[in-house]
mmCIF file as gemmi writes it, N, C-alpha and C atoms, coordinates in Angstrom:
data_model
loop_
_atom_site.group_PDB
_atom_site.id
_atom_site.type_symbol
_atom_site.label_atom_id
_atom_site.label_alt_id
_atom_site.label_comp_id
_atom_site.label_asym_id
_atom_site.label_entity_id
_atom_site.label_seq_id
_atom_site.pdbx_PDB_ins_code
_atom_site.Cartn_x
_atom_site.Cartn_y
_atom_site.Cartn_z
_atom_site.occupancy
_atom_site.B_iso_or_equiv
_atom_site.pdbx_formal_charge
_atom_site.auth_seq_id
_atom_site.auth_asym_id
_atom_site.pdbx_PDB_model_num
ATOM 1 N N . MET Axp A 1 ? 31.98 -111.656 -35.376 1 0 ? 1 A 1
ATOM 2 C CA . MET Axp A 1 ? 31.733 -110.282 -36.468 1 0 ? 1 A 1
ATOM 3 C C . MET Axp A 1 ? 30.353 -110.707 -36.861 1 0 ? 1 A 1
ATOM 4 N N . LEU Axp A 2 ? 29.846 -109.187 -36.787 1 0 ? 2 A 1
ATOM 5 C CA . LEU Axp A 2 ? 28.291 -109.497 -37.409 1 0 ? 2 A 1
ATOM 6 C C . LEU Axp A 2 ? 28.73 -108.116 -38.706 1 0 ? 2 A 1
ATOM 7 N N . GLU Axp A 3 ? 27.879 -109.14 -39.651 1 0 ? 3 A 1
ATOM 8 C CA . GLU Axp A 3 ? 27.491 -108.293 -40.84 1 0 ? 3 A 1
ATOM 9 C C . GLU Axp A 3 ? 26.458 -108.507 -40.531 1 0 ? 3 A 1
ATOM 10 N N . ILE Axp A 4 ? 25.785 -106.589 -41.75 1 0 ? 4 A 1
ATOM 11 C CA . ILE Axp A 4 ? 24.634 -107.463 -42.766 1 0 ? 4 A 1
ATOM 12 C C . ILE Axp A 4 ? 24.995 -107.561 -43.759 1 0 ? 4 A 1
ATOM 13 N N . ILE Axp A 5 ? 24.104 -108.162 -44.365 1 0 ? 5 A 1
ATOM 14 C CA . ILE Axp A 5 ? 24.056 -108.226 -45.92 1 0 ? 5 A 1
ATOM 15 C C . ILE Axp A 5 ? 22.515 -107.878 -46.62 1 0 ? 5 A 1
ATOM 16 N N . THR Axp A 6 ? 22.75 -108.607 -47.613 1 0 ? 6 A 1
ATOM 17 C CA . THR Axp A 6 ? 21.466 -108.36 -48.67 1 0 ? 6 A 1
ATOM 18 C C . THR Axp A 6 ? 21.594 -108.862 -49.497 1 0 ? 6 A 1
ATOM 19 N N . ILE Axp A 7 ? 20.374 -109.789 -49.73 1 0 ? 7 A 1
ATOM 20 C CA . ILE Axp A 7 ? 19.548 -110.906 -50.932 1 0 ? 7 A 1
ATOM 21 C C . ILE Axp A 7 ? 19.928 -109.737 -52.054 1 0 ? 7 A 1
ATOM 22 N N . GLY Axp A 8 ? 20.695 -110.061 -53.15 1 0 ? 8 A 1
ATOM 23 C CA . GLY Axp A 8 ? 20.004 -109.154 -54.305 1 0 ? 8 A 1
ATOM 24 C C . GLY Axp A 8 ? 18.708 -110.366 -55.345 1 0 ? 8 A 1
ATOM 25 N N . LYS Axp A 9 ? 18.984 -109.675 -56.305 1 0 ? 9 A 1
ATOM 26 C CA . LYS Axp A 9 ? 17.841 -109.174 -56.772 1 0 ? 9 A 1
ATOM 27 C C . LYS Axp A 9 ? 18.289 -111.199 -57.744 1 0 ? 9 A 1
ATOM 28 N N . LYS Axp A 10 ? 19.001 -111.5 -57.564 1 0 ? 10 A 1
ATOM 29 C CA . LYS Axp A 10 ? 19.006 -113.298 -58.795 1 0 ? 10 A 1
ATOM 30 C C . LYS Axp A 10 ? 19.974 -114.476 -56.905 1 0 ? 10 A 1
ATOM 31 N N . ASN Axp A 11 ? 18.947 -113.126 -56.107 1 0 ? 11 A 1
ATOM 32 C CA . ASN Axp A 11 ? 18.919 -114.286 -55.12 1 0 ? 11 A 1
ATOM 33 C C . ASN Axp A 11 ? 20.431 -114.79 -54.427 1 0 ? 11 A 1
ATOM 34 N N . GLN Axp A 12 ? 21.23 -114.246 -55.033 1 0 ? 12 A 1
ATOM 35 C CA . GLN Axp A 12 ? 22.424 -113.946 -54.155 1 0 ? 12 A 1
ATOM 36 C C . GLN Axp A 12 ? 22.274 -112.359 -53.102 1 0 ? 12 A 1
ATOM 37 N N . ILE Axp A 13 ? 23.819 -113.469 -52.241 1 0 ? 13 A 1
ATOM 38 C CA . ILE Axp A 13 ? 24.277 -112.652 -51.236 1 0 ? 13 A 1
ATOM 39 C C . ILE Axp A 13 ? 25.787 -112.718 -51.492 1 0 ? 13 A 1
ATOM 40 N N . VAL Axp A 14 ? 26.056 -111.494 -50.797 1 0 ? 14 A 1
ATOM 41 C CA . VAL Axp A 14 ? 27.841 -111.532 -51.002 1 0 ? 14 A 1
ATOM 42 C C . VAL Axp A 14 ? 28.433 -111.277 -49.567 1 0 ? 14 A 1
ATOM 43 N N . ILE Axp A 15 ? 29.469 -111.772 -49.905 1 0 ? 15 A 1
ATOM 44 C CA . ILE Axp A 15 ? 30.389 -112.073 -48.311 1 0 ? 15 A 1
ATOM 45 C C . ILE Axp A 15 ? 31.092 -110.606 -48.291 1 0 ? 15 A 1
ATOM 46 N N . PRO Axp A 16 ? 31.098 -110.139 -47.16 1 0 ? 16 A 1
ATOM 47 C CA . PRO Axp A 16 ? 31.912 -108.736 -46.923 1 0 ? 16 A 1
ATOM 48 C C . PRO Axp A 16 ? 33.517 -108.631 -47.272 1 0 ? 16 A 1
ATOM 49 N N . LYS Axp A 17 ? 33.833 -108.089 -48.264 1 0 ? 17 A 1
ATOM 50 C CA . LYS Axp A 17 ? 35.327 -108.04 -48.33 1 0 ? 17 A 1
ATOM 51 C C . LYS Axp A 17 ? 36.613 -108.391 -46.884 1 0 ? 17 A 1
ATOM 52 N N . LYS Axp A 18 ? 36.795 -108.155 -46.186 1 0 ? 18 A 1
ATOM 53 C CA . LYS Axp A 18 ? 36.554 -107.872 -44.36 1 0 ? 18 A 1
ATOM 54 C C . LYS Axp A 18 ? 36.707 -109.343 -44.15 1 0 ? 18 A 1
ATOM 55 N N . ILE Axp A 19 ? 35.16 -109.874 -44.612 1 0 ? 19 A 1
ATOM 56 C CA . ILE Axp A 19 ? 34.904 -111.444 -43.63 1 0 ? 19 A 1
ATOM 57 C C . ILE Axp A 19 ? 35.919 -112.47 -44.947 1 0 ? 19 A 1
ATOM 58 N N . ARG Axp A 20 ? 36.304 -111.664 -46.174 1 0 ? 20 A 1
ATOM 59 C CA . ARG Axp A 20 ? 36.722 -113.043 -47.022 1 0 ? 20 A 1
ATOM 60 C C . ARG Axp A 20 ? 38.128 -113.116 -47.052 1 0 ? 20 A 1
ATOM 61 N N . LYS Axp A 21 ? 38.531 -112.15 -46.522 1 0 ? 21 A 1
ATOM 62 C CA . LYS Axp A 21 ? 40.026 -111.313 -46.385 1 0 ? 21 A 1
ATOM 63 C C . LYS Axp A 21 ? 40.323 -112.689 -45.182 1 0 ? 21 A 1
ATOM 64 N N . ARG Axp A 22 ? 39.937 -112.52 -44.367 1 0 ? 22 A 1
ATOM 65 C CA . ARG Axp A 22 ? 39.605 -112.733 -43.163 1 0 ? 22 A 1
ATOM 66 C C . ARG Axp A 22 ? 40.343 -114.426 -42.675 1 0 ? 22 A 1
ATOM 67 N N . LEU Axp A 23 ? 39.02 -115.227 -43.511 1 0 ? 23 A 1
ATOM 68 C CA . LEU Axp A 23 ? 39.37 -116.333 -43.777 1 0 ? 23 A 1
ATOM 69 C C . LEU Axp A 23 ? 39.825 -117.112 -44.758 1 0 ? 23 A 1
ATOM 70 N N . GLY Axp A 24 ? 40.432 -116.382 -45.35 1 0 ? 24 A 1
ATOM 71 C CA . GLY Axp A 24 ? 41.148 -116.401 -46.803 1 0 ? 24 A 1
ATOM 72 C C . GLY Axp A 24 ? 40.735 -117.324 -47.987 1 0 ? 24 A 1
ATOM 73 N N . LEU Axp A 25 ? 39.027 -116.669 -48.266 1 0 ? 25 A 1
ATOM 74 C CA . LEU Axp A 25 ? 38.084 -116.977 -49.486 1 0 ? 25 A 1
ATOM 75 C C . LEU Axp A 25 ? 37.904 -116.158 -50.659 1 0 ? 25 A 1
ATOM 76 N N . ARG Axp A 26 ? 38.268 -116.967 -51.137 1 0 ? 26 A 1
ATOM 77 C CA . ARG Axp A 26 ? 38.787 -116.78 -53.064 1 0 ? 26 A 1
ATOM 78 C C . ARG Axp A 26 ? 37.262 -117.328 -54.206 1 0 ? 26 A 1
ATOM 79 N N . GLU Axp A 27 ? 37.384 -116.618 -55.467 1 0 ? 27 A 1
ATOM 80 C CA . GLU Axp A 27 ? 35.967 -117.077 -56.127 1 0 ? 27 A 1
ATOM 81 C C . GLU Axp A 27 ? 37.019 -118.657 -56.596 1 0 ? 27 A 1
ATOM 82 N N . GLY Axp A 28 ? 35.808 -119.456 -56.245 1 0 ? 28 A 1
ATOM 83 C CA . GLY Axp A 28 ? 35.758 -121.067 -56.417 1 0 ? 28 A 1
ATOM 84 C C . GLY Axp A 28 ? 35.514 -121.76 -54.898 1 0 ? 28 A 1
ATOM 85 N N . ARG Axp A 29 ? 36.11 -120.57 -54.057 1 0 ? 29 A 1
ATOM 86 C CA . ARG Axp A 29 ? 35.915 -121.616 -52.884 1 0 ? 29 A 1
ATOM 87 C C . ARG Axp A 29 ? 34.944 -122.694 -52.225 1 0 ? 29 A 1
ATOM 88 N N . LYS Axp A 30 ? 34.968 -123.225 -51.402 1 0 ? 30 A 1
ATOM 89 C CA . LYS Axp A 30 ? 33.41 -124.621 -51.464 1 0 ? 30 A 1
ATOM 90 C C . LYS Axp A 30 ? 33.191 -124.119 -50.525 1 0 ? 30 A 1
ATOM 91 N N . LEU Axp A 31 ? 32.076 -123.938 -49.853 1 0 ? 31 A 1
ATOM 92 C CA . LEU Axp A 31 ? 31.341 -124.138 -48.598 1 0 ? 31 A 1
ATOM 93 C C . LEU Axp A 31 ? 30.323 -124.671 -48.548 1 0 ? 31 A 1
ATOM 94 N N . LEU Axp A 32 ? 29.501 -125.155 -47.198 1 0 ? 32 A 1
ATOM 95 C CA . LEU Axp A 32 ? 29.168 -125.995 -46.225 1 0 ? 32 A 1
ATOM 96 C C . LEU Axp A 32 ? 28.009 -124.964 -45.926 1 0 ? 32 A 1
ATOM 97 N N . LEU Axp A 33 ? 26.744 -124.684 -46.205 1 0 ? 33 A 1
ATOM 98 C CA . LEU Axp A 33 ? 25.632 -124.316 -45.601 1 0 ? 33 A 1
ATOM 99 C C . LEU Axp A 33 ? 24.741 -125.382 -44.942 1 0 ? 33 A 1
ATOM 100 N N . GLU Axp A 34 ? 24.516 -125.153 -43.055 1 0 ? 34 A 1
ATOM 101 C CA . GLU Axp A 34 ? 24.017 -125.518 -42.817 1 0 ? 34 A 1
ATOM 102 C C . GLU Axp A 34 ? 22.553 -125.329 -42.104 1 0 ? 34 A 1
ATOM 103 N N . VAL Axp A 35 ? 21.96 -125.27 -42.094 1 0 ? 35 A 1
ATOM 104 C CA . VAL Axp A 35 ? 19.99 -124.59 -41.799 1 0 ? 35 A 1
ATOM 105 C C . VAL Axp A 35 ? 20.284 -125.502 -40.609 1 0 ? 35 A 1
ATOM 106 N N . GLU Axp A 36 ? 20.255 -124.22 -39.212 1 0 ? 36 A 1
ATOM 107 C CA . GLU Axp A 36 ? 19.441 -124.586 -37.923 1 0 ? 36 A 1
ATOM 108 C C . GLU Axp A 36 ? 17.863 -124.101 -37.565 1 0 ? 36 A 1
ATOM 109 N N . GLU Axp A 37 ? 18.059 -124.484 -37.46 1 0 ? 37 A 1
ATOM 110 C CA . GLU Axp A 37 ? 15.814 -123.675 -37.274 1 0 ? 37 A 1
ATOM 111 C C . GLU Axp A 37 ? 15.89 -122.33 -38.039 1 0 ? 37 A 1
ATOM 112 N N . ASN Axp A 38 ? 16.45 -121.13 -37.079 1 0 ? 38 A 1
ATOM 113 C CA . ASN Axp A 38 ? 15.705 -119.994 -38.14 1 0 ? 38 A 1
ATOM 114 C C . ASN Axp A 38 ? 17.864 -119.677 -38.67 1 0 ? 38 A 1
ATOM 115 N N . ARG Axp A 39 ? 18.208 -120.101 -38.566 1 0 ? 39 A 1
ATOM 116 C CA . ARG Axp A 39 ? 19.653 -119.926 -39.262 1 0 ? 39 A 1
ATOM 117 C C . ARG Axp A 39 ? 20.431 -120.503 -40.136 1 0 ? 39 A 1
ATOM 118 N N . MET Axp A 40 ? 21.02 -119.74 -40.508 1 0 ? 40 A 1
ATOM 119 C CA . MET Axp A 40 ? 22.225 -120.819 -41.452 1 0 ? 40 A 1
ATOM 120 C C . MET Axp A 40 ? 23.461 -120.471 -41.468 1 0 ? 40 A 1
ATOM 121 N N . VAL Axp A 41 ? 24.099 -120.691 -41.395 1 0 ? 41 A 1
ATOM 122 C CA . VAL Axp A 41 ? 25.825 -121.136 -40.849 1 0 ? 41 A 1
ATOM 123 C C . VAL Axp A 41 ? 25.99 -121.846 -41.837 1 0 ? 41 A 1
ATOM 124 N N . LEU Axp A 42 ? 26.933 -120.763 -42.748 1 0 ? 42 A 1
ATOM 125 C CA . LEU Axp A 42 ? 28.406 -120.837 -43.584 1 0 ? 42 A 1
ATOM 126 C C . LEU Axp A 42 ? 29.722 -121.992 -42.875 1 0 ? 42 A 1
ATOM 127 N N . VAL Axp A 43 ? 30.317 -122.703 -43.758 1 0 ? 43 A 1
ATOM 128 C CA . VAL Axp A 43 ? 31.407 -122.599 -42.582 1 0 ? 43 A 1
ATOM 129 C C . VAL Axp A 43 ? 32.413 -123.761 -43.995 1 0 ? 43 A 1
ATOM 130 N N . ALA Axp A 44 ? 34.001 -123.123 -44.481 1 0 ? 44 A 1
ATOM 131 C CA . ALA Axp A 44 ? 34.977 -123.837 -45.464 1 0 ? 44 A 1
ATOM 132 C C . ALA Axp A 44 ? 35.295 -124.53 -45.507 1 0 ? 44 A 1
ATOM 133 N N . LEU Axp A 45 ? 35.155 -125.544 -46.978 1 0 ? 45 A 1
ATOM 134 C CA . LEU Axp A 45 ? 35.869 -126.531 -46.199 1 0 ? 45 A 1
ATOM 135 C C . LEU Axp A 45 ? 36.984 -127.063 -46.231 1 0 ? 45 A 1
ATOM 136 N N . PRO Axp A 46 ? 37.657 -127.813 -46.032 1 0 ? 46 A 1
ATOM 137 C CA . PRO Axp A 46 ? 39.118 -127.227 -46.353 1 0 ? 46 A 1
ATOM 138 C C . PRO Axp A 46 ? 39.661 -127.824 -47.432 1 0 ? 46 A 1
ATOM 139 N N . GLN Axp A 47 ? 40.554 -127.367 -48.047 1 0 ? 47 A 1
ATOM 140 C CA . GLN Axp A 47 ? 41.37 -127.551 -49.508 1 0 ? 47 A 1
ATOM 141 C C . GLN Axp A 47 ? 42.363 -128.829 -49.642 1 0 ? 47 A 1
ATOM 142 N N . SER Axp A 48 ? 42.503 -128.98 -48.859 1 0 ? 48 A 1
ATOM 143 C CA . SER Axp A 48 ? 44.164 -130.022 -48.626 1 0 ? 48 A 1
ATOM 144 C C . SER Axp A 48 ? 43.981 -130.788 -47.409 1 0 ? 48 A 1
ATOM 145 N N . ILE Axp A 49 ? 44.693 -131.941 -47.073 1 0 ? 49 A 1
ATOM 146 C CA . ILE Axp A 49 ? 44.767 -132.394 -46.028 1 0 ? 49 A 1
ATOM 147 C C . ILE Axp A 49 ? 45.802 -131.503 -44.617 1 0 ? 49 A 1
ATOM 148 N N . GLU Axp A 50 ? 46.518 -130.624 -45.394 1 0 ? 50 A 1
ATOM 149 C CA . GLU Axp A 50 ? 47.297 -129.728 -43.986 1 0 ? 50 A 1
ATOM 150 C C . GLU Axp A 50 ? 46.016 -128.667 -43.43 1 0 ? 50 A 1
ATOM 151 N N . GLU Axp A 51 ? 45.239 -128.737 -44.357 1 0 ? 51 A 1
ATOM 152 C CA . GLU Axp A 51 ? 44.396 -127.175 -43.315 1 0 ? 51 A 1
ATOM 153 C C . GLU Axp A 51 ? 43.521 -128.142 -42.214 1 0 ? 51 A 1
ATOM 154 N N . ILE Axp A 52 ? 43.518 -129.657 -42.986 1 0 ? 52 A 1
ATOM 155 C CA . ILE Axp A 52 ? 43.119 -130.484 -41.733 1 0 ? 52 A 1
ATOM 156 C C . ILE Axp A 52 ? 43.68 -130.77 -40.179 1 0 ? 52 A 1
ATOM 157 N N . ALA Axp A 53 ? 45.047 -130.457 -40.593 1 0 ? 53 A 1
ATOM 158 C CA . ALA Axp A 53 ? 45.79 -131.326 -39.69 1 0 ? 53 A 1
ATOM 159 C C . ALA Axp A 53 ? 46.367 -130.7 -38.433 1 0 ? 53 A 1
ATOM 160 N N . GLY Axp A 54 ? 46.066 -131.925 -37.654 1 0 ? 54 A 1
ATOM 161 C CA . GLY Axp A 54 ? 45.87 -131.618 -36.069 1 0 ? 54 A 1
ATOM 162 C C . GLY Axp A 54 ? 44.19 -131.373 -35.6 1 0 ? 54 A 1
ATOM 163 N N . ILE Axp A 55 ? 43.412 -131.755 -35.965 1 0 ? 55 A 1
ATOM 164 C CA . ILE Axp A 55 ? 42.391 -131.203 -36.186 1 0 ? 55 A 1
ATOM 165 C C . ILE Axp A 55 ? 41.628 -131.778 -34.635 1 0 ? 55 A 1
ATOM 166 N N . GLY Axp A 56 ? 42.243 -132.325 -34.382 1 0 ? 56 A 1
ATOM 167 C CA . GLY Axp A 56 ? 41.659 -133.889 -33.317 1 0 ? 56 A 1
ATOM 168 C C . GLY Axp A 56 ? 42.481 -133.234 -31.491 1 0 ? 56 A 1
ATOM 169 N N . LYS Axp A 57 ? 44.592 -132.676 -31.732 1 0 ? 57 A 1
ATOM 170 C CA . LYS Axp A 57 ? 44.703 -132.363 -31.144 1 0 ? 57 A 1
ATOM 171 C C . LYS Axp A 57 ? 44.425 -132.585 -29.888 1 0 ? 57 A 1
ATOM 172 N N . GLY Axp A 58 ? 44.418 -132.853 -28.467 1 0 ? 58 A 1
ATOM 173 C CA . GLY Axp A 58 ? 43.703 -132.956 -27.505 1 0 ? 58 A 1
ATOM 174 C C . GLY Axp A 58 ? 42.678 -133.548 -26.883 1 0 ? 58 A 1
ATOM 175 N N . LEU Axp A 59 ? 41.698 -134.318 -28.578 1 0 ? 59 A 1
ATOM 176 C CA . LEU Axp A 59 ? 40.484 -134.84 -28.409 1 0 ? 59 A 1
ATOM 177 C C . LEU Axp A 59 ? 40.557 -136.378 -27.304 1 0 ? 59 A 1
ATOM 178 N N . TYR Axp A 60 ? 41.831 -136.802 -26.878 1 0 ? 60 A 1
ATOM 179 C CA . TYR Axp A 60 ? 42.066 -137.758 -26.407 1 0 ? 60 A 1
ATOM 180 C C . TYR Axp A 60 ? 43.43 -137.82 -25.392 1 0 ? 60 A 1
ATOM 181 N N . GLU Axp A 61 ? 42.962 -138.368 -24.424 1 0 ? 61 A 1
ATOM 182 C CA . GLU Axp A 61 ? 44.467 -138.113 -22.911 1 0 ? 61 A 1
ATOM 183 C C . GLU Axp A 61 ? 45.913 -138.905 -23.788 1 0 ? 61 A 1
ATOM 184 N N . ASP Axp A 62 ? 46.241 -138.058 -22.889 1 0 ? 62 A 1
ATOM 185 C CA . ASP Axp A 62 ? 47.712 -138.237 -23.688 1 0 ? 62 A 1
ATOM 186 C C . ASP Axp A 62 ? 48.525 -140.098 -23.515 1 0 ? 62 A 1
ATOM 187 N N . GLY Axp A 63 ? 47.95 -140.674 -24.754 1 0 ? 63 A 1
ATOM 188 C CA . GLY Axp A 63 ? 48.897 -142.559 -24.123 1 0 ? 63 A 1
ATOM 189 C C . GLY Axp A 63 ? 48.189 -142.873 -24.826 1 0 ? 63 A 1
ATOM 190 N N . TYR Axp A 64 ? 46.724 -142.365 -24.546 1 0 ? 64 A 1
ATOM 191 C CA . TYR Axp A 64 ? 45.692 -143.173 -24.85 1 0 ? 64 A 1
ATOM 192 C C . TYR Axp A 64 ? 45.83 -144.024 -26.748 1 0 ? 64 A 1
ATOM 193 N N . LEU Axp A 65 ? 46.043 -142.766 -27.545 1 0 ? 65 A 1
ATOM 194 C CA . LEU Axp A 65 ? 46.221 -143.759 -29.137 1 0 ? 65 A 1
ATOM 195 C C . LEU Axp A 65 ? 47.538 -144.516 -29.33 1 0 ? 65 A 1
ATOM 196 N N . ASP Axp A 66 ? 48.055 -144.543 -28.265 1 0 ? 66 A 1
ATOM 197 C CA . ASP Axp A 66 ? 49.124 -145.544 -28.606 1 0 ? 66 A 1
ATOM 198 C C . ASP Axp A 66 ? 49.024 -147.053 -27.847 1 0 ? 66 A 1
ATOM 199 N N . ARG Axp A 67 ? 48.651 -146.837 -26.182 1 0 ? 67 A 1
ATOM 200 C CA . ARG Axp A 67 ? 48.088 -148.004 -26.126 1 0 ? 67 A 1
ATOM 201 C C . ARG Axp A 67 ? 46.369 -148.909 -27.362 1 0 ? 67 A 1
ATOM 202 N N . LEU Axp A 68 ? 45.528 -147.804 -27.34 1 0 ? 68 A 1
ATOM 203 C CA . LEU Axp A 68 ? 44.377 -148.704 -28.417 1 0 ? 68 A 1
ATOM 204 C C . LEU Axp A 68 ? 46.029 -149.335 -29.312 1 0 ? 68 A 1
ATOM 205 N N . ARG Axp A 69 ? 46.553 -148.619 -29.837 1 0 ? 69 A 1
ATOM 206 C CA . ARG Axp A 69 ? 47.583 -149.111 -31.036 1 0 ? 69 A 1
ATOM 207 C C . ARG Axp A 69 ? 47.96 -150.867 -30.843 1 0 ? 69 A 1
ATOM 208 N N . ARG Axp A 70 ? 48.688 -150.43 -29.134 1 0 ? 70 A 1
ATOM 209 C CA . ARG Axp A 70 ? 48.905 -151.735 -28.867 1 0 ? 70 A 1
ATOM 210 C C . ARG Axp A 70 ? 48.316 -152.981 -28.508 1 0 ? 70 A 1
ATOM 211 N N . GLU Axp A 71 ? 47.267 -152.61 -28.625 1 0 ? 71 A 1
ATOM 212 C CA . GLU Axp A 71 ? 45.943 -153.867 -28.423 1 0 ? 71 A 1
ATOM 213 C C . GLU Axp A 71 ? 45.625 -154.427 -29.931 1 0 ? 71 A 1
ATOM 214 N N . TRP Axp A 72 ? 45.481 -153.215 -30.866 1 0 ? 72 A 1
ATOM 215 C CA . TRP Axp A 72 ? 45.447 -154.122 -32.249 1 0 ? 72 A 1
ATOM 216 C C . TRP Axp A 72 ? 46.665 -154.862 -32.794 1 0 ? 72 A 1
ATOM 217 N N . ASP Axp A 73 ? 47.765 -154.696 -32.473 1 0 ? 73 A 1
ATOM 218 C CA . ASP Axp A 73 ? 48.992 -155.382 -32.575 1 0 ? 73 A 1
ATOM 219 C C . ASP Axp A 73 ? 48.632 -156.303 -32.44 1 0 ? 73 A 1
ATOM 220 N N . GLU Axp A 74 ? 48.403 -156.581 -30.473 1 0 ? 74 A 1
ATOM 221 C CA . GLU Axp A 74 ? 48.332 -158.228 -29.439 1 0 ? 74 A 1
ATOM 222 C C . GLU Axp A 74 ? 47.282 -158.259 -30.175 1 0 ? 74 A 1
ATOM 223 N N . LYS Axp A 75 ? 46.855 -158.714 -30.087 1 0 ? 75 A 1
ATOM 224 C CA . LYS Axp A 75 ? 44.883 -158.875 -30.995 1 0 ? 75 A 1
ATOM 225 C C . LYS Axp A 75 ? 45.528 -159.837 -32.662 1 0 ? 75 A 1
ATOM 226 N N . SER Axp A 76 ? 46.3 -158.957 -33.407 1 0 ? 76 A 1
ATOM 227 C CA . SER Axp A 76 ? 46.986 -159.24 -34.792 1 0 ? 76 A 1
ATOM 228 C C . SER Axp A 76 ? 47.639 -160.403 -34.345 1 0 ? 76 A 1
ATOM 229 N N . LEU Axp A 77 ? 48.442 -160.373 -34.092 1 0 ? 77 A 1
ATOM 230 C CA . LEU Axp A 77 ? 49.218 -161.335 -33.388 1 0 ? 77 A 1
ATOM 231 C C . LEU Axp A 77 ? 48.691 -163.035 -32.84 1 0 ? 77 A 1
ATOM 232 N N . ARG Axp A 78 ? 47.661 -162.821 -32.64 1 0 ? 78 A 1
ATOM 233 C CA . ARG Axp A 78 ? 46.942 -163.95 -31.901 1 0 ? 78 A 1
ATOM 234 C C . ARG Axp A 78 ? 46.563 -164.909 -32.748 1 0 ? 78 A 1
C-alpha cells in the first residue's frame, strides 16, 4: 500500500487513517524508524509479549530445539 504524505510546518508527518486502522496504531504507540540509504522504514514495536508469540515459528526444522535441549540437559548432568 502506497500513500503520499506531506511534511508539515513543524517537520511532522501524519500517518493516513486507513493505514493507522489497518495496523492498529493509536496515539502513544512506539514506532521504530530505520533509515536504509534513501528510504525511511517505520516499524510498530510490540506492546506486549503476546504480540511476538510465535514470531520464530518455522525458523528451525522440526525437533531441532528438542534435540538441543536434550544435549544441554545431558551436559549439565556431567
